[in-house]
N, C-alpha and C positions, 0 to 999 in steps of 0.2 A: 504493500500500500504506500502511495506517495505521501510525503510530508506535506502538511498544509502551510508550512512556514517558509518564507522566502527571505534570504539574506542578501540577495542581489540588488544592486541599485540601478541596473539597466532598465530601460523602458519595457513594459510588458504589454502585450496585445491581449485584451480580455474578450471573452464572450459574455453575452447577456441572454438569459432565457427567462421569459415571462410566461407563467403558466396560469391558465384559467379560461374556462368556457365563456365566462362573462366578458372577457376581453374580445374574444373572437366573435361573439354574437352581438357585440355593440352595447351591452349593458353597462360596461365600464371602459373608459378609454385608457390606453397604455401611456402613463405618464413617466415610466421608468426610462425610456430610451433617451430622451433629451437630458434628463437629470444625470444618468450614468455617464453619458458622453462628457458632460461638464465636470462631474466629480472626478472621473479618471483623468481628464485633461489637466485639472488643477493639481493633480498628484504626479504629473509627468508621464502618464500612461495613455494607452489608446483603447478605444472600443473597436474590435476587429469584426465582430458579427453579432447578430441579434435575431433570436427566434421567438415567436409567439406560439405556444403549444396548448392543446386542449387537456382537460382532466380525463385523459384516456390512457389507461395503463399500458397497452401495447405501444402506443405512440411515444409515451414518456420513456419507457424502458429502452426502446430502440434508440431514441435520440440521446438519452443520457449515456447509454453504453458507448455510442459513437463519440460524444464529446469527452467522456472520461478516458478514451483511448488516445486522446491528443494531449499535448503539453500545455494548451492554453489554460490559464486560470479563468474561471467562469463564475459569475454571479447568477443565482437562480432565485426568482421572486415568485412566491405564490404556492398555495396548496399544501402548507405544512400545519394547518389547523387540525381540529379534532372532529370535524364533521365527516360524513361518509363520502363527500365529494372531494375531500382533501387527500389526494393520492400520491403526493410527491415523496413523502418519507418512505413508503413501501416501494415505490418505483426506483428511488435512488439506491435502496438496499439491493433490489433485484439487479439493477444495472451494474453495481459494484461486486455482485456475487457474495454478499454477506447477509446475515440474518438481521431481523429486527429484534431489539431487546430494550428493556427499560434502562434508561441512562440514570444512574443514581444521582448525579449532580442536577440534572434537569428535573428529576422527580422532586428533589429538595426545593429547588427554586419555585416550582409550581405549587407545592404544598405551602410554602411560606407566603406566596402571593395570594392564594385563594382559600387557604384553610380547608374547612370541611367541604366547601364548594368545589374543591379540586376533583372530587370523586362524584360520579363515576366517569365523567366525560373529559374534563379538562386534562386530567392526568395522562390521557392518551397521547398528548403532545410530547411526553417524555419517552415514548416508544420510538427509538431512533435506530438508524443503521449501526451495527456493531463496529466499534473502532472509531466512530466519528468523534470530533471535538466540538465544543459549544461556541456559539457566537453570542456575546451578551446583547441583551435587548433592554435599553434603559427605559423604554416606554412602559412596558408592563412586566418586565423580568422573565417573560417566557422566551427561552433562547432559540436561536436558529442553530444550525449545525454545519460543519465542514467535513467533506468527504471527497477524496481523490481530486484535490485542487478545485473543488466546486464548493461555493459558499451558499447555503440554502437559507433564504430569508423570507419573512412574511411578504404577502402581496401588498400590504398597506404601506404607502410611501412614508408616513410619519414614523414607521418602525424600520422599514427596509433601508432608507437612505442613511440614517445615523449608524446603523449596523454595518453597512458597506464602508462608510468612512472609517469606522473602527478597524475593520479588516485591513484597509489600505494603510492606515497609520501604524498599525501593529506589525504588519507582516510584509508590506511592500514599501521600502524606503522610497522617498520621492526621487524621481528620475530626472533626466536632463532637460529641463525647460518645457515651456508650453509648446503644444503642437501649433505650427504656423503654416501659412499658405500664401504664396505669391502667384498671381496668375495674370494673364493678359486676355482681353476680349478681342477676338478676331472676327471681322465681318467680311462677307463676300468670299469666304474661303471654304471649300468643301472639306469635310473632316477627313476624307480619304487621302487628301493631299498631304496631311500631317503624318501619315503612317511612316514614311522613310525617316523623317526627323525624329519621331518618337522612338523608332527602332535604334537609331544611332545613340540617343541619349540614355535609353533605359539601362544599357549595360554599364554606363558610367555612374549612375545615381544609385549606388548599392543600398544606402541607408535612407533614401528618400523615395517618394512616390511621384511619378510623372502622370498627370491625368489630363483627359480631354472630355469636356462636358458640354454637349450641344444644348442650346436654348432655342426653342421655337417660338412662334407667336408673332406679335407686331414688331419685335426687335430681334430678329434671328441673329445669333452669334454663337461663337464657340469660346468657352472658357478653357484656356490651355495654361497649365501651371504646374507648380512643384509644391509638394506637401511634406513636412517633416519637422524635426526639432533643431538639428544643428546643420549648418551649411546650406540653408535654404537660399540665402541671398546670393551666394556664389553660384549655386546651381541655376538660379533664375537668370543671372547675367549670362551664363552659358546658353540657356534656352533662348534668350533674346538674340544672342549672337548667331545662333543657328537659324532663327527666323529671318534675320537680316540676310544671311548667306543664301537663303532660299528665296529672297525677294519678297518676303511677307512683312506687312506693317505690324509692329508689335501692338498697336492699339492702346486702349485704356488699361492701366494697371490696377488690379484689385488686390487689396491686402486684407487678411483676416487673422487676428490673434486675440483670444483663442478662437477656435473654429466655431464655437457656439455664438460668437458675437456678430453683429451686423458688419457688412463689408463696406467700409468707406472707399471712395474712389479717389484716385490721384492720377497725375500724368507723369 
């Protein structure tokens, strides 16, 4: 079983899984995506991928088994309550190939929080995958848990977001700087014409991401740029040089730091 503690200070690429039929059927909107992008960015890390999954055991087990086979650290929000539609605890155990058992520390926390009202239902939240560790919950003291580099949190934002911040502060030292982006707006240029340029640069930008994002509508243009933490300015100068060599006007420059902020324009 992999350790849930990281001592590295390098930037990590996280996954985010949001679980709940109510999100998929529109009864509740997913507020986690934007918040986790911001939270991770503030700690110098990235959100690499995002899934929304139903409260369906076969789907949950298959997807969790796949994500647990990868090295990505993953936050999982939702489905760890005590009602019959909360399937995440059992599915996490099945995906990891371990049993469900009553966690003594979680049992103590729930009994201290609810007293006699912990039984017979609330105490079920102490039945967790064998070998997991706990994630403290300041909101109501009912903990989340960590298993196979996955941190399982409640679906409620007022609980999940402080718990995720605790995980990042405790186990993922802040990495190198905010995620930044520099890009140019190109007009009257077919995206296919950018393929040779992007192929030339992709091999050079090992720790950065080169992207092309077409925009349609009344003001059609292509946003061509570089995203990363260190060396963005140098890579962007190189991109503009390549554009000039290909006879393309660099256009308006757009800057965004952090990526969740609006993009002011400059020339």
